[in-house]
C-alpha positions as CSV (number, residue, x, y, z in Angstrom):
1,M,89.7,17.1,-138.1
2,H,90.8,16.6,-134.5
3,K,87.8,14.4,-133.8
4,N,88.6,12.3,-136.9
5,I,92.2,11.7,-135.6
6,S,91.0,10.7,-132.2
7,W,88.5,8.3,-133.7
8,F,91.3,6.8,-135.8
9,K,93.5,6.2,-132.7
10,I,90.6,4.5,-130.9
11,C,90.1,2.2,-133.9
12,L,93.8,1.5,-134.1
13,L,94.0,0.5,-130.5
14,V,91.0,-1.8,-130.8
15,C,92.5,-3.5,-133.8
16,L,95.9,-4.0,-132.0
17,F,94.1,-5.4,-129.0
18,A,92.1,-7.9,-131.2
19,V,95.4,-9.0,-132.9
20,S,97.0,-9.5,-129.6
21,V,94.2,-11.6,-128.3
22,K,94.1,-13.7,-131.4
23,A,97.9,-14.2,-131.2
24,Q,97.6,-15.3,-127.6
25,T,94.7,-17.7,-128.4
26,T,96.8,-19.2,-131.2
27,D,99.8,-19.7,-128.8
28,D,97.5,-21.3,-126.3
29,A,96.1,-23.6,-128.9
30,V,99.5,-24.6,-130.1
31,T,100.6,-25.3,-126.5
32,A,97.5,-27.4,-125.9
33,K,98.3,-29.6,-128.9
34,N,102.0,-29.9,-128.1
35,P,102.8,-32.3,-125.3
36,Q,106.3,-30.9,-125.0
37,G,104.9,-27.5,-124.5
38,E,102.5,-28.8,-121.9
39,A,105.3,-30.6,-120.1
40,A,107.4,-27.4,-120.1
41,E,104.5,-25.5,-118.5
42,A,104.0,-28.2,-115.9
43,A,107.7,-28.2,-115.1
44,K,107.6,-24.5,-114.5
45,Q,105.0,-25.1,-111.8
46,L,107.6,-27.2,-109.8
47,T,109.4,-23.9,-108.9
48,D,106.3,-22.3,-107.5
49,R,106.3,-21.4,-103.8
50,D,102.8,-22.9,-103.3
51,P,103.1,-26.7,-102.7
52,A,99.6,-27.2,-104.2
53,V,100.8,-25.7,-107.5
54,R,104.0,-27.9,-107.4
55,Q,101.8,-30.9,-106.8
56,R,99.6,-30.1,-109.8
57,G,102.7,-29.7,-111.9
58,A,104.0,-33.1,-110.9
59,E,100.6,-34.7,-111.6
60,E,100.5,-33.1,-115.0
61,L,104.0,-34.4,-115.8
62,A,102.8,-37.9,-114.7
63,R,99.8,-37.7,-117.0
64,L,102.0,-36.8,-119.9
65,A,104.6,-39.4,-118.9
66,A,107.1,-36.8,-120.0
67,T,110.3,-39.0,-120.1
68,D,112.4,-36.1,-121.4
69,W,112.0,-34.5,-118.0
70,L,113.0,-37.6,-115.9
71,H,116.4,-36.4,-114.7
72,L,115.1,-32.9,-113.8
73,I,112.2,-34.4,-111.8
74,E,114.7,-36.6,-110.0
75,G,116.5,-33.5,-108.9
76,Y,113.3,-31.8,-107.8
77,R,112.3,-34.9,-105.8
78,L,115.6,-34.8,-103.9
79,Q,115.1,-31.3,-102.7
80,E,111.3,-31.3,-102.2
81,K,110.3,-30.7,-98.6
82,N,106.5,-31.1,-98.9
83,A,105.3,-34.7,-98.4
84,R,102.3,-34.4,-100.7
85,V,104.5,-33.0,-103.5
86,R,107.0,-35.8,-102.9
87,V,104.3,-38.4,-103.5
88,A,103.2,-36.7,-106.7
89,L,106.8,-36.5,-107.9
90,D,107.3,-40.3,-107.1
91,W,104.2,-41.0,-109.2
92,A,105.5,-38.8,-112.0
93,L,108.9,-40.6,-111.9
94,Y,107.1,-44.0,-112.1
95,R,105.1,-42.8,-115.1
96,M,108.3,-41.7,-116.7
97,G,109.7,-45.2,-116.5
98,K,111.4,-45.3,-113.1
99,D,109.7,-48.4,-111.9
100,E,111.1,-48.5,-108.4
101,S,109.3,-45.2,-107.6
102,L,106.0,-47.1,-107.5
103,Y,107.1,-48.6,-104.2
104,A,107.4,-45.1,-102.7
105,V,103.8,-44.4,-103.8
106,V,102.7,-47.7,-102.2
107,R,104.5,-46.8,-98.9
108,A,102.5,-43.5,-98.8
109,L,99.3,-45.7,-98.4
110,D,100.5,-46.1,-94.8
111,S,100.5,-42.3,-94.1
112,A,98.4,-39.2,-94.1
113,R,98.8,-39.2,-97.9
114,D,96.9,-42.5,-98.3
115,G,94.0,-41.1,-100.3
116,Q,96.4,-39.3,-102.7
117,A,98.5,-42.4,-103.2
118,A,95.4,-44.6,-103.7
119,G,94.1,-42.2,-106.4
120,Y,97.4,-42.5,-108.3
121,L,97.6,-46.3,-108.0
122,A,94.0,-46.7,-109.2
123,Q,95.2,-45.1,-112.5
124,L,97.5,-48.1,-113.2
125,E,96.8,-49.5,-116.7
126,T,97.2,-53.0,-115.2
127,P,97.2,-54.4,-111.6
128,Q,100.3,-56.5,-112.4
129,P,102.9,-54.1,-110.9
130,L,101.2,-54.4,-107.5
131,Y,101.4,-58.2,-107.2
132,P,105.1,-58.5,-106.1
133,V,104.5,-55.5,-103.7
134,L,101.5,-57.0,-101.9
135,P,103.3,-59.6,-99.8
136,R,106.2,-57.2,-98.8
137,V,104.2,-54.5,-97.1
138,N,102.5,-54.3,-93.6
139,G,98.9,-55.4,-92.9
140,N,97.5,-51.9,-93.1
141,T,99.0,-51.3,-96.5
142,Q,97.9,-54.7,-97.7
143,I,94.3,-53.9,-96.9
144,K,94.5,-50.7,-98.9
145,L,96.2,-52.4,-101.8
146,L,93.4,-55.0,-101.8
147,K,90.9,-52.2,-102.1
148,I,92.8,-50.8,-105.0
149,L,93.0,-54.2,-106.7
150,A,89.2,-54.5,-106.2
151,R,88.9,-51.5,-108.5
152,I,91.4,-52.4,-111.2
153,G,91.8,-56.1,-110.8
154,D,91.2,-58.7,-113.5
155,T,91.0,-62.5,-113.8
156,A,94.6,-63.0,-112.9
157,T,94.1,-60.8,-109.8
158,L,91.7,-63.4,-108.3
159,E,94.5,-65.9,-108.0
160,Q,96.9,-63.3,-106.5
161,I,94.5,-62.3,-103.7
162,K,93.1,-65.8,-102.9
163,P,95.7,-66.5,-100.1
164,Y,94.7,-63.3,-98.4
165,A,91.1,-64.4,-98.1
166,D,92.2,-67.0,-95.5
167,S,94.4,-64.5,-93.5
168,F,94.5,-64.8,-89.8
169,D,94.0,-61.0,-89.8
170,P,90.2,-60.6,-90.1
171,L,90.6,-57.2,-91.7
172,I,92.9,-58.5,-94.4
173,A,90.6,-61.5,-95.0
174,K,87.6,-59.2,-95.3
175,A,89.4,-56.9,-97.7
176,A,90.4,-59.8,-99.9
177,Q,87.0,-61.4,-99.9
178,E,85.3,-58.1,-100.8
179,A,87.9,-57.5,-103.6
180,E,87.2,-61.0,-105.0
181,Q,83.4,-60.2,-105.0
182,E,83.9,-56.9,-106.6
183,I,86.2,-58.2,-109.3
184,T,84.0,-61.2,-110.0
185,A,80.9,-59.0,-110.3
186,R,82.7,-56.5,-112.7
187,L,84.0,-59.3,-114.9
188,A,80.5,-60.8,-115.1
189,N,79.3,-57.6,-116.7
190,Q,82.1,-57.3,-119.2
191,P,82.2,-58.8,-122.8
192,A,83.4,-62.4,-122.9
193,D,86.9,-61.5,-124.1
194,A,87.4,-58.5,-121.8
195,A,88.7,-60.5,-118.9
196,T,91.6,-61.9,-120.9
197,R,92.2,-59.1,-123.4
198,P,95.5,-57.4,-122.5
199,R,95.3,-53.8,-121.4
200,Q,97.7,-51.1,-122.5
201,V,100.6,-51.0,-120.1
202,G,102.8,-48.0,-119.4
203,N,105.4,-49.6,-117.2
204,K,105.7,-53.4,-117.6
205,K,108.4,-54.2,-115.1
206,P,107.4,-54.6,-111.5
207,P,109.0,-52.2,-109.0
208,T,111.9,-53.3,-106.9
209,P,111.3,-52.6,-103.2
């Protein structure tokens, strides 16, 4: 009898554990399908002591373009001390509709965070927001913007970068010429209407420096 009771307890514990795992799996699945839940989880990461975790949280909020969290992210941006996290928060704010924050990401190209900033800017749905910024930054930043435009540029970009191909700065001229070559080669391999077909745009207004 005693052995039967012990076996029953073991079975009960196994069943409870199985139910718990299933419930947790269900919760995770619901969260994964719920952008608001994902945004809430990402926002929690902004309070972590590890700046790498805070950066990932900001990048996830940027991916989700979680506009409901805009004002909260503005507050975190004001108090954030880590430079890499600040760039990630600027990118998140831009993706949430704060267009002027794009200029802060562009400025980071002229810093130790240039690779991080370039990675964000290469995700732009259209190169158009970078056009008004290009003539307003220093030569070093112009070169890096031209390299980004080489990756995401379209037919209209060719006209925008043409003046830079004749720059007195040989590095700027080289970057513009290489961008023109890369864009032209990419367009040549696209379907006939791809060069003029509008791309989906997240933020249509250009940033105000």
